[in-house]
N, C-alpha and C positions, 0 to 999 in steps of 0.2 A: 458320270455326274450329270444330273438333269439340269435343264436351263433354270428352273426355279431355285435349285441349290446354288448354282453359280451366282444368280442375282442376289440371293440371301447373303452369300459370302462377300460380295462386293459391297452390299449395303452395310454389312457389319464392319468392314474395313473403313468405309467412309465415316460411319458413326463413331467408331473408336478413335479415328484420327481427329475428328471434331472435338471429342471429349478431351483427348490428350492436349490439343492446342488450347482449349478453353482453360484447362488446369494450369498449363504453363503460363498463360497470360494473366490468370488471376492470382497466381502465387499462393501464399498461405495466409492464415488469419492474422499473423503478426505484421503483415505488410499491406499497405494500401497506398496508391498514388493519388494525390489530390492537391495539387498546387495550382494557384491562380496563375503563377508564372510558369509557363509550359517548359521553361528551361531548367526548372528545379524539380527534384523528386522528394516526395514526402513518404517516409516509412515509419510505421508505428509498431510498438510492442508493449506488452503489459506484464507486470509482475504476476506471479501465480495467484495471489489473493485479490488481484484487481485494484489494489490501492495506489499503485504507481504506474503512470502511463509515460513511456519514453517515446519521444518523437524526434526523428532525425530528418532535417531538411538539408538536402545535399545537391551539389551540382551533379550532372549526369555522369554515368560511368563511361569514360573515354580512355582509349589507349594513350599512354605517355603523359597523362594529365592526372594531378592529384584530385581527390574529392575534398571539397571545402564543405565542412559540416557545421550545422547549428544543432545542438542537442538540447532538448527541453524536457523537463521533468514536471509533470502535473499530477494532482490527485484525481480521484474518480469524478469529482465535480468540475474538473478543468482548471483548478487553482494551481498556480506555480508553487513548487516545493523549494523553498529557500535553503541554501547551504547544503545542497545535496553533494555528498562525496561518492565518487564512483570510479570504477576502473573500466577501461574500454580497450577492446582488441578487435581488429578488423583483418579478415583474411579473404583473399580471392579464391573462388572455388577451383578454378583451373590450375593445372600444374601442382597438384597435391597441396594446395593451400598456401599461397604466398602471403606472409604477414605484411600488411601495409600500414598498420597503426597499432601501437601498444603503449598505453599509459595507465598505470595502475593507481595513480594518485591524482586523478582529475577532480575538479571542484566546480560546481555550478552555483555561484553566489546567489543570484536571484532566480534560480530555476533554469537558467540558460547558460550554455557554454559553447565555445568554438573550438573545433579541432580540424586538423588537416592531415590527410593520409600522405604517404609517399606517392610518387607518380605510379600509375597502374601499368603493369606489364602487358595486360590483355583486357578484353572487354567482358570478362566473365562476371557473374554476380559477386557482390562483396557481402560477406557474412560478418555481422557485428555481434559481439558478446559484451553486454553492458552489465557490469557487476555492481549492483546497488549496495553501498556500504553504510548508508544511514545519513541522516541530516545532523550537522553539527559544525561549529566553527573550526577552521583549520588550526592546527596546533593544540587542539584540546584532545583529551583522552577519547579514543574511538569507542570505548565501552560506555561513554556517556551520550553517544549519538542516538537519536531517535529514528524510528521509521523502519521500513522494510529492508531486510537483508536478503537478496535474491539475485539471480542472473536472468537477464532478459535477452533473448535472441532476436535479431532483426536482420532482414536481408534487403539490400538495395540491388535491384536488377536493372540491367540496361533495357531501355524500351525496345521491344521486339528484338530481343537478343538473337544470337546465331542459333541457339537451340531450337527456337520456335521455327525459324526458317528451314533448318535441316529437317525437322519433324514434318513440316508441311510438304516439302519437296519429296521426302522419302515416301510418305503416305500416298501422294499422287502418283509417284513412279510405280509403286507396288500395284496400285489400282489399275493403271494403264497397262502394265505388263500382264496382269491377270486377265483383263478384258481382251487383249490381243491374243494371248495363249489359247483362251477358250472361245474366242470368236463371238463374244457376247455384244450384241448391239442394244442400245437402250430402246429401240423401237419394239423389241420383244417384251418389254416390261408390261405393257398394257394387256397382253394376253393372259398374264398370271394374276392380275388383280381381280378381286371379287366384288 
């Protein structure tokens, strides 16, 4: 194996590690952290047609502590959706999915509701499934409710969770082992640039 090939392999490992870490830190499109209070986590999801935006403002993911949640329902223009009926289920990813919250008859009178999970067994991300059931007064016939019927998935992740740290340490260890095995020094890199 030539020195140039070795350098390309190391560069590839470092680039892939950086991409993987960036993906893990950014999460997916249904999730964004943006809270003025750094102790709170804001996660968002949207119905498939974009007509309902679900926002979960929660306390951070911590072992042996419940998540306190404020759940908000707004339309695409940011207006609160009154009398939203919904179901909510939350599971932690680790240990084959531990259910920490299940309420299939939740109700947000003015577009906001409060929920609390069970104390968390670990610090893994919490996946929420919010089942939109329509807007209507409680005790009325659900077939008369208006609005979107859909399921919205949202993930609340711990800040810089253990997966990111493990990925970072693993990628650095592989790179260092590769450098030691093949005796590559970074002082040689200048010889191969054009």
